[in-house]
C-alpha positions in Angstrom: -14.6 65.5 37.0 -16.9 65.8 39.8 -19.3 68.6 40.9 -17.9 71.1 43.2 -19.9 71.3 46.5 -18.7 72.8 49.6 -18.2 69.4 51.3 -16.0 68.5 48.3 -14.3 71.2 48.9 -13.4 71.6 52.6 -11.8 69.1 54.6 -13.5 70.2 57.5 -16.9 69.8 56.0 -16.0 66.1 54.5 -14.6 65.4 58.2 -17.7 66.6 60.0 -20.2 64.8 57.3 -18.3 61.4 57.6 -18.4 61.7 61.2 -22.0 62.7 61.3 -22.7 59.2 59.9 -20.4 57.6 62.3 -22.3 59.4 65.1 -25.5 58.5 64.1 -24.6 54.7 64.0 -22.3 54.9 67.4 -25.6 56.4 68.7 -27.6 53.7 67.6 -25.2 51.2 68.8 -25.5 53.0 72.7 -29.2 53.4 72.5 -29.8 49.3 71.7 -27.0 48.5 74.1 -29.5 49.7 77.4 -32.4 47.0 76.2 -29.8 44.2 74.8 -27.8 44.2 78.0 -31.0 43.3 79.8 -32.1 41.1 77.3 -28.9 39.1 77.6 -29.0 39.4 81.3 -25.3 38.4 82.4 -22.2 40.2 82.8 -20.6 36.9 81.3 -22.6 37.0 78.0 -21.8 40.6 77.6 -18.2 40.0 78.1 -18.3 37.3 75.7 -20.0 39.6 73.1 -17.4 42.4 73.7 -14.2 40.3 73.6 -15.7 38.3 70.8 -16.1 41.7 68.5 -12.5 42.6 69.8 -11.1 39.3 68.1 -13.1 40.0 64.8 -12.7 43.4 64.6 -8.9 43.0 64.8 -8.9 40.2 62.2 -11.1 42.3 59.9 -8.4 44.9 60.2 -5.6 42.7 59.3 -7.1 41.3 56.2 -8.9 44.7 55.1 -7.2 47.1 56.9 -5.2 49.7 54.1 -7.2 48.3 51.2 -10.2 50.9 51.4 -7.8 53.7 51.8 -5.4 52.8 48.6 -8.8 52.6 46.9 -9.7 55.9 48.0 -6.1 57.4 47.7 -6.2 55.8 44.0 -9.5 57.0 43.0 -8.6 60.4 44.3 -5.1 60.9 42.3 -6.8 59.5 39.2 -10.0 62.1 39.9 -7.9 65.2 39.9 -5.7 63.8 36.6 -9.2 63.2 34.7 -8.5 59.7 34.4 -11.9 58.1 34.3 -11.0 54.7 32.5 -8.4 54.3 35.3 -10.8 54.9 38.0 -12.9 52.0 36.4 -10.1 49.8 36.5 -9.1 50.5 40.4 -13.2 49.8 41.2 -12.9 46.2 39.7 -9.7 45.7 41.7 -10.7 47.0 44.9 -14.3 44.5 45.1 -12.3 41.5 43.5 -9.0 41.8 46.3 -11.3 42.4 49.0 -13.7 39.9 48.5 -10.5 37.6 48.3 -9.4 38.9 51.5 -12.4 38.9 53.3 -12.8 35.1 52.4 -9.4 34.1 53.9 -10.3 36.3 57.4 -13.3 34.2 57.4 -12.0 31.0 56.9 -9.3 31.8 59.3 -11.4 32.8 62.0 -13.5 29.9 62.0 -10.3 27.6 62.0 -8.9 29.4 65.1 -12.3 30.0 67.1 -11.7 26.9 68.8 -8.0 27.6 69.8 -8.8 31.4 71.1 -12.1 30.5 73.2 -10.5 28.6 76.0 -7.6 31.4 76.2 -10.3 34.0 76.4 -12.9 32.8 79.1 -13.1 30.2 81.6 -16.6 29.4 81.5 -18.9 29.1 78.9 -16.2 28.0 76.4 -18.2 26.9 73.8 -20.6 30.0 73.6 -17.1 32.0 73.1 -16.3 29.5 70.0 -19.7 29.4 68.5 -19.8 33.5 69.0 -16.4 33.7 67.0 -17.6 31.5 64.2 -20.8 33.1 63.2 -18.8 36.5 63.3 -16.3 35.0 60.8 -19.3 35.0 58.2 -19.1 38.7 58.2 -15.5 39.0 57.5 -16.5 37.9 54.2 -19.2 40.5 53.8 -17.8 43.6 55.5 -14.8 43.8 53.0 -16.8 44.0 50.3 -19.1 46.9 51.5 -15.6 48.3 52.6 -14.6 48.4 48.7 -17.6 50.5 47.9 -17.1 53.1 50.7 -13.3 53.4 49.6 -14.3 54.0 46.2 -16.8 56.9 46.9 -14.4 58.2 49.6 -12.0 58.8 47.1 -14.8 60.6 44.9 -15.5 62.7 47.8 -19.1 61.6 48.3 -18.9 61.6 51.9 -22.7 62.1 52.1 -22.9 58.5 50.5 -20.3 57.5 52.8 -22.1 58.8 55.7 -25.4 57.2 54.8 -24.2 54.0 54.2 -22.6 53.5 57.8 -26.1 55.1 59.4 -28.0 52.7 57.2 -26.0 49.6 58.1 -26.3 50.2 61.8 -30.0 50.7 61.5 -30.2 47.5 60.1 -28.0 45.6 62.2 -29.8 47.0 65.4 -33.2 46.0 64.2 -32.4 42.9 63.3 -30.4 42.1 66.4 -33.4 43.8 69.1 -36.0 41.9 67.1 -34.1 38.4 67.1 -32.9 38.4 70.7 -36.4 39.3 71.8 -38.0 36.6 70.0 -35.4 34.1 71.5 -35.8 35.3 74.9 -39.4 36.8 75.1 -41.1 34.5 72.9 -39.6 31.4 72.5 -38.2 31.4 75.9 -35.1 29.5 74.8 -31.6 30.0 76.7 -30.3 33.5 76.6 -26.9 32.3 74.5 -29.0 31.8 71.3 -30.0 36.2 71.6 -26.0 36.4 72.0 -25.9 34.1 68.7 -28.3 36.5 67.1 -26.6 39.5 68.1 -23.2 38.1 66.2 -24.9 37.1 63.2 -26.6 40.6 62.8 -23.4 41.9 61.6 -23.5 39.4 58.4 -27.1 40.4 57.8 -26.3 44.3 58.3 -23.3 43.9 56.1 -25.3 42.2 53.3 -28.1 45.0 53.6 -25.8 47.7 53.4 -24.1 46.0 50.1 -27.3 46.1 48.6 -28.1 49.7 49.8 -24.9 51.3 48.3 -24.9 49.2 45.3 -28.3 51.1 44.3 -26.7 54.4 44.8 -23.8 53.0 42.9 -25.9 51.9 39.7 -26.9 55.9 39.4 -23.4 57.3 40.0 -21.5 54.8 37.9 -23.4 56.4 34.6 -21.3 59.5 35.5 -17.9 57.8 35.6 -18.9 55.8 32.6 -19.6 58.9 30.0 -16.4 60.6 31.3 -14.4 57.7 30.3 -16.5 56.8 27.0 -15.2 60.5 25.8 -11.9 59.9 27.1 -9.2 59.5 24.5 -6.2 57.7 26.3 -5.8 54.7 27.8 -6.3 53.2 31.4 -2.8 52.7 33.7 -2.0 48.8 33.2 -3.1 46.6 35.4 -0.2 45.6 36.6 1.2 49.2 37.5 -2.3 49.7 39.2 -1.8 46.4 41.2 1.7 47.5 42.0 0.5 50.7 43.0 -2.3 49.3 44.9 -0.2 47.4 47.3 2.6 49.7 47.7 -0.1 52.2 49.4 -2.2 49.6 51.1 0.5 47.2 52.6 1.9 50.5 54.9 -1.8 50.7 55.8 -2.2 46.9 56.6 0.9 46.9 58.6 -0.2 50.1 60.6 -3.9 48.6 61.4 -2.0 45.0 62.7 0.1 47.1 65.2 -2.3 49.7 66.0 -5.1 47.7 66.8 -3.3 45.2 69.0 -4.7 47.1 72.1 -8.0 45.1 71.2 -5.7 41.6 71.3 -3.7 43.1 74.5 -7.4 43.6 76.2 -8.6 40.2 75.3 -5.3 38.3 76.5 -2.9 40.1 78.6 -5.6 42.3 80.4 -6.9 39.5 82.3 -3.4 38.2 83.4 -2.4 41.5 84.3 -5.9 41.9 86.5 -5.4 38.7 87.8 -1.6 39.5 89.2 -3.2 42.4 90.9 -5.3 40.2 93.3 -8.8 41.0 91.5 -11.4 38.7 92.5 -13.1 36.6 89.7 -16.2 38.8 89.8 -14.2 42.1 89.8 -12.2 40.8 86.9 -15.4 39.6 85.1 -17.0 43.4 85.8 -13.8 45.0 84.2 -13.8 43.0 81.2 -17.1 43.8 80.8 -16.9 47.4 81.3 -13.8 47.6 79.1 -15.1 45.2 76.0 -18.7 46.1 76.3 -19.9 49.6 78.1 -16.2 51.3 77.3 -16.6 50.3 73.5 -19.9 51.6 73.3 -19.1 55.1 75.2 -15.7 55.5 74.2 -16.8 55.1 70.5 -18.5 58.5 70.7 -15.4 60.6 70.7 -13.4 58.0 68.5 -15.9 58.5 65.7 -14.3 61.7 65.0 -10.6 59.6 64.0 -12.6 57.4 61.3 -14.7 60.4 59.8 -11.6 62.9 59.4 -9.7 59.8 58.5 -12.0 59.3 55.6 -11.8 63.0 54.6 -7.8 63.2 54.5 -7.4 60.7 52.2 -8.7 62.3 49.2 -8.7 66.1 50.0 -4.4 65.9 50.8 -4.3 63.0 48.0 -5.5 65.8 45.6 -3.3 68.6 47.2 -0.5 66.9 46.8 -1.1 65.6 43.2 -1.7 69.4 42.6 1.6 70.2 44.7 -0.2 73.1 46.5 1.8 72.8 49.7 0.2 75.7 51.1 -3.0 73.7 50.8 -1.6 70.7 52.5 -0.4 72.6 55.3 -3.6 74.3 55.9 -5.6 70.7 55.6 -3.0 69.4 58.5 -4.0 72.3 60.9 -8.0 72.3 60.4 -7.6 68.7 61.2 -5.7 69.0 64.3 -7.7 71.8 65.5 -11.3 70.7 64.9 -10.0 66.9 66.5 -9.0 69.2 69.9 -12.2 71.2 69.9 -14.1 68.3 69.8 -12.5 65.6 71.1 -11.5 66.9 74.1 -15.0 68.2 75.7 -16.9 64.4 74.7 -14.0 62.6 75.8 -13.9 64.6 79.3 -17.8 64.2 79.4 -17.0 60.3 79.3 -14.9 60.7 82.3 -17.2 63.4 83.9 -20.4 61.2 83.3 -18.9 58.0 84.1 -21.0 56.7 87.1 -24.6 58.4 85.5 -23.8 56.6 82.5 -23.1 52.9 84.2 -25.9 54.0 86.5 -28.8 54.7 84.0 -27.7 53.0 80.8 -26.0 49.5 81.5 -26.4 46.6 83.4 -23.5 46.2 86.1 -23.1 44.5 89.1 -20.4 46.8 90.4 -21.3 50.2 89.8 -18.0 51.5 91.3 -16.0 49.5 89.5 -17.8 50.1 86.7 -17.5 53.7 86.6 -14.0 53.9 87.4 -12.9 52.0 84.6 -15.2 53.9 82.3 -13.6 57.3 83.8 -10.1 55.6 83.0 -10.7 54.9 79.6 -11.6 58.5 78.5 -7.8 59.2 78.2 -8.0 56.0 76.1 -10.9 57.5 74.4 -9.1 60.7 73.3 -6.1 59.1 72.6 -7.9 56.8 70.3 -9.3 60.1 68.7 -6.2 62.0 67.9 -3.8 58.9 67.1 -5.5 57.6 64.0 -6.2 61.2 62.6 -2.3 61.3 62.8 -1.8 58.1 61.3 -3.9 59.1 58.2 -2.0 62.2 58.1 1.5 60.5 58.0 0.2 57.9 55.3 -1.7 60.5 52.9 1.9 62.7 53.5 4.0 59.8 52.1 5.5 59.7 55.5 5.0 55.8 55.9 8.4 54.2 56.4 9.0 56.2 59.6 5.7 55.9 60.5 5.7 52.2 60.6 9.1 52.1 62.8 7.4 54.1 65.4 4.2 52.3 65.6 6.0 48.9 66.2 7.9 51.0 69.1 4.6 51.9 70.6 3.1 49.0 70.4 6.0 47.0 71.7 5.7 49.8 74.7 2.4 48.9 75.3 2.7 45.2 75.4 5.8 45.4 77.7 4.2 47.8 80.2 0.6 46.5 80.0 1.0 43.3 82.3 3.5 44.7 85.0 1.5 48.2 85.0 -1.9 46.2 85.6 -0.5 44.2 88.2 0.8 47.5 90.3 -1.6 49.9 89.6 -4.7 48.1 89.0 -7.0 48.8 85.8 -5.3 52.2 85.7 -2.0 50.5 84.9 -3.7 49.4 81.2 -4.5 53.1 80.3 -1.2 54.3 81.6 0.9 51.7 79.2 -1.3 53.3 76.5 -0.5 56.6 77.2 3.1 56.2 77.4 3.2 54.2 73.9 0.5 56.6 72.1 2.0 59.8 73.7 5.4 58.9 71.9 3.7 58.0 68.7 1.7 61.1 68.4 4.1 63.3 69.7 7.1 62.2 67.4 5.0 61.8 63.8 3.9 65.7 64.4 7.0 66.7 64.9 8.4 64.9 61.7 4.9 66.5 59.9 6.3 69.8 61.0 9.8 69.3 59.7 8.9 67.7 56.5 6.0 70.4 55.7 7.0 73.4 57.6 4.0 73.2 59.8 3.4 75.7 62.5 1.7 74.2 65.3 0.9 78.0 66.9 -2.7 77.8 66.0 -3.2 74.4 67.1 -1.6 75.0 70.4 -3.6 78.0 71.1 -6.7 76.0 70.2 -5.3 73.7 72.7 -5.0 76.0 75.6 -8.3 77.7 75.0 -10.2 74.2 74.8 -8.7 73.1 78.0 -10.0 76.5 79.8 -13.8 75.8 78.6 -13.4 72.2 79.7 -12.2 73.5 83.1 -15.3 75.8 83.2 -17.3 73.1 82.5 -15.9 70.4 85.2 -16.8 73.3 87.7 -20.3 73.9 86.2 -21.0 70.4 86.7 -19.7 69.5 89.7 -21.7 72.4 91.6 -25.0 70.7 89.9 -23.9 67.3 91.7 -23.5 68.9 94.9 -26.9 70.5 94.5 -28.4 67.0 93.7 -28.0 66.5 89.8 -25.9 64.2 90.1 -27.4 61.2 88.2 -26.6 58.6 90.5 -29.3 58.6 93.5 -32.6 57.7 92.9 -34.3 55.3 90.5 -33.2 55.1 87.1 -35.4 57.2 85.2 -34.9 60.1 87.6 -31.2 59.3 87.8 -31.2 59.7 83.7 -33.2 62.9 83.6 -30.7 64.4 86.2 -27.7 63.3 84.0 -29.4 64.9 81.1 -29.9 67.9 82.9 -26.5 68.1 84.4 -24.8 67.4 81.0 -27.1 69.9 79.0 -26.2 73.1 81.0 -22.4 71.8 81.3 -22.2 71.6 77.5 -24.3 74.6 77.2 -21.6 76.6 79.2 -18.8 74.7 77.4 -20.4 75.9 73.8 -20.7 79.5 75.3 -17.3 80.2 76.8 -15.6 78.7 73.7 -18.0 81.5 71.4 -16.5 83.8 73.8 -12.9 82.8 73.1 -13.4 82.5 69.5 -12.8 78.9 69.1 -15.8 77.8 66.3 -14.2 80.7 64.1 -10.7 79.1 65.0 -11.6 75.3 64.1 -14.9 75.1 62.5 -14.8 78.6 60.5 -18.0 80.3 61.9 -19.4 81.3 64.7 -22.2 79.7 66.5 -24.1 83.0 67.7 -23.7 84.3 63.8 -25.6 80.9 62.9 -28.0 81.0 65.2 -29.1 84.4 64.3 -29.3 83.6 60.7 -31.6 80.5 61.3 -33.8 82.6 63.5 -33.9 85.4 60.6 -35.1 82.5 58.2 -37.6 81.2 60.8 -39.1 85.0 61.1 -38.9 85.2 57.7 
């Protein structure tokens, strides 16, 4: 049914392409955050911005999570079965259902914004409530965009999936920065209106994203229409498709409600734990700002691997299961885990390694030491947030949903029960420790079940883990030496510090790459050699 391509054939390439689009989107998100934090000029407004997005993200997940994955699963399944007519029906169901769910989510957030705001902040309650109401608009438009993305994810059109992610973010940032600058520097009115513009940009960008992917859809739908017109059989009945659609999506939905509870915990339970630890009001504001704004931006870098590979897992493993090719299923599982470890570990470790220079050079902070302390601990959550969603989607795609849901419920309860007391005892570090316990349980026991059900052997993965850790330790040693000689990225003006941080990081990462090449990690995970690839590129340039 679909044209063959290297990306469509390989789960590693599909995952990397999907991650590439998300990486561009998140990189833009970090770059815009630098001038935007200066435009807001207030840790209080930055905290409101981050907390409001936490609530928005959670409600968006509640009302849409699972449906795009169900769409991708059904499209992938009927693509393998060459049933173009059913694929057309799935598309109609997808757009109608997600538009309806988005509308319901929008009404809910508008309705509860006045109740949530005083629970989240002690000052600027009206500003928080207005930010939530403006974000509610996006909950209607974003699900429609997700329906299109899920559809093309199922067709393994990962290039368009990546382009769509990047386009939406570029449009959002352009609207946000231009609008905020006009409000603050041209009109000279209160900076809270710059905050309102920033949250409104999510809706505007979603509308632009829908128009962009709709143009692509108009070109691609002719291919499906042609196949459907030549198909002799009838499509699967709508009633049967709806049943299948909801049976797949509901476990994903429940998983997201539980899995993304961390955002609610951070918005409500974390401030309580911090107050019980006897932090001052200013320190709590700094911690919340660092967690919900700076932390979200920076930890998103390693965590983009999760949605990138999650998007690839669904069509590839669904297709392999439909074809009853268990050998390919096992290969896809190991390939996913190996790549996640090889890339996720060093990137997460860099967040820890450069926490202080990152806060010093890129963001506005009134307490550098506390901001760096928070980001250092969040590096651990970044790694867990990279691995856990991939394991989740493996469990879902492998049809092990029932036991997974039981475990994620236990994991969520563990984190919720431990967060306040551990934060009260250990400070902010306690909140991360609660995540380590909860997510660690979830990841390890799910991998154990995958091993038992599909006879997967993790010897290669353990080998990749050990070699990656050795390379990371070498990178740490090199970075420490450069810190000692003055390339610390902390002392001096912001520009000087930024240059020092970049030099230190570039050299340290180069050491990691060379060490990993020496130990054969690219060959084991990405199925390529950096050295051979570089020689080919040089040869083409000379030729």
